[in-house]
N, C-alpha and C positions, 0 to 999 in steps of 0.2 A: 447777445442781440442787441438791445438798445445801447448798453454800455460798451459794447465792443467797437468802438469807434477806431478807424485806422488813421495813422499820422498825416497821411495826404487825402484822407477822405474830403470830398466837397461837402460842405454844410450849406444847406438851405436855410438862408437868413430870414428871420422874421424881424419887424422893428421891435426894439426893446422897450418893454413898457415901463417908464420911469414916472408915469402918473398914476392915476388910482384906477384907471380902466385897463382891464387885461382882456386879451381875445378868448382866453379860455379860463375857468375857474377850478378851485380845488375839488369841487363836486363832480366835475367832468373828467377827472384825471382818475384813471384805473390804479389799483393796489400794485399791480404789475409795473406800472410807469413809475409810481412812487419808489418801489424797489430799486428800479434802474437808476434813478436819480440819486438815491441815497449811495449806491454802490459807486456811481460815477464822481460824485463828490468826494466820497471816502479815497477813491483811487488817486484824486489829484493831490492828496497829501503825500501818498508814496511817491509819486511822480515827483514832486518837488524836492524830496529828499535825494531821490535817485539822480536828479539833474545837479544838485550841489555837491553830492558825493563824487560823482565822475568828473565834475569840473576840476575839484582838488586833486582826485587821483591822477589827472592828466598831467599835473605839475610832477609827480613821483615817477614818470617813465611808463605808465600804463598806456600801450598804444591805442587801444580801441576805446579808452574813456571818453574822449571828445566826441566820438561818433555816438556812443551810447547817450552821452548827455544831450547831444543834438536830437536824438530820436526821441527821448523822453520829452524834451521841450516841444517838439513837433506835435506829439500826443497831447501833451499838457494844454498847448494853445486850442487844439482842436476841441478837447474835451470842454474847456472853459466857454468857448463860442457855442457849443451845443447846450451848456447849461444856462447861458445868459440869453442867447438870441433864439435857442431853439432850433430844430430841424423837423424832417419829417415825421420823425418819431417822438421828440421831445418837446414840451411846451414852452420852454425858455422860462422867463420871470412871469409868474402867473398867479402870485398872491402877495399881499402887502408886506408881510414880515420878510419875504425874500427880496422884494424891491428895496426895502429900507437897508437890508445888510449889504446889498450890491452898489446902491445908489444914494443912501441916506448918508447919516453921519459918518459911519463905519467905512464907507467908500472902497468896498472890498473889490469892485471892478477896477477902479483906478489903481489900486495898490498891486492887485495881481499883474495888471498890464505893466506897471513899472518893474516888477520882479521879472517878468519874460522879457522886458527890455534890457535889464541888467545882466540876464543871463546871455543874451545874445551878444552883448559887448564884451562879457568876459571870454565866451567861447572863442569869438573872433579873435580877441587879443592874444588868447593862448595859441591859438593856430598860427598867428602871425608873428608871434614873438615879441609883441609890443612891449614897452616898458610898463605900460599901464596895467598889464595882466595881474600882477600880485596885488595891487591895490584893489581891483575889480573884484578879485577872488576873495579878498578879505572883507569887502563889502558884501559880497554875495553870502558868506559864511555867516556874517551878522544878521542877515535877512532869513536865514534858514528856520529859525525858531518862531519869529514872528509870522511867517507866511504859513507855517504849519498851524499856529494857533488860529489864524484867520480862516483857513481851509476847514479846519474842526468846527469852528463856528458856523460855518456855512452849512456843513453836514447836519449839525444838530439842528439847525432852521428847517432842513427837509424832514428829518426824523420827527420833530415836534408836530409838523403839519400833518405828516403821514398818519401819526396816532390820532389826531383830531379827525383825519378824514376817515378813519377805520370806525371811530366812535360814532361817527354821524351815520356811516353805513349800516353799522350795526343796529341803531336806533331805528332808521327807516326800514330795515328788514323785518324788525319784531312789529313795527307798527302794520306793515303789509301783512304779516302772519297774522295779526290780531283782527285786521280787517276780514281776511279770508275765513277765520275761525267764526266770526260774527255771522258771515254769509252763510257758512255751513250749518251754523245753529238754526238760523231762519229757516233754511231749507228742510232740516229735519222737523221742524215745528209743521211746516206745510206738508211735508210727507206724512206725518202721523195723522193729521187733520183729514188729509187725502184718503188714507187707509180707513179711517172710521167711516167717512162718507161712501167710500166703496163697499164696505161690509154691509152698511144699511141698504145699499141698493142691490143686494143679492147678486144674482146671476149677470144683471145688467152692468154691474161695476166691477166685474172680475179682471177685465183687461186693465181698467183704471188702477185696481189694487196692484197689478203686476207692475205698472209704471212707477206707482207710489214707493213700492218695496225697492225697486232699482234706485230710485233716488235715494233712498235711506243708505243703501249700500254705497252709493258714490259719496255721500257726505262723511260716512265712516272712513273711506279711502283719503278723502281730503284731509279729515283730522288726523290721520297717521303720517301723511306726508308733511303736514304742518309741524307736527310733533318732531319728526326727524330734522326738518330744516331748522327749527329753533335750536335743537340740540347740537346741530353741526356748527351754527354760529356761536353756540356758548363755549365750544372746545377752544 
């Protein structure tokens, strides 16, 4: 779904947050979206290696290698745009650590753009038989390991933020469950007191006793639901 971007898919661009203000925060991003971001960032590493490998294979007589390299490059560029700029499903750069890795001292966005430009030149040179092709391919080979290391670092940033997000979500969930339990406890107290008053009232309080008893049953069901919910989160 989110990670299944197509090479020629139109990306809906958002302004890239290079400052400290983001249109969306980590707390607003779902666990599913975090998973898609991590998968997409991880796939970039694989695509970068596919690009370099096929560019080199093209010099060894593999007829479809350049075509494969171009297809991988197109997908790589679309994915990078989606990660940085966002689209209708992905948030783009939405937290500070991500901004720093893309636009801070590491300058991942600039380095990735330079890598894609180098690939474009190398593929074009190979297709046209230019003398510069060997030198460009040699340079592309030198960039293979550093670009993978950079893409891996980006993936780790997403993974770390996802872990923080999950921890916050668990904490908020437990706090919510605790609040519900406290409300149920107060309701039980009210129910018991109501049953006592109803018993003292005799025949007049019979209907009131039925309501109080039902309230006790409801609070018991709430306790069970909370217990199951807390157990599921703990798994």
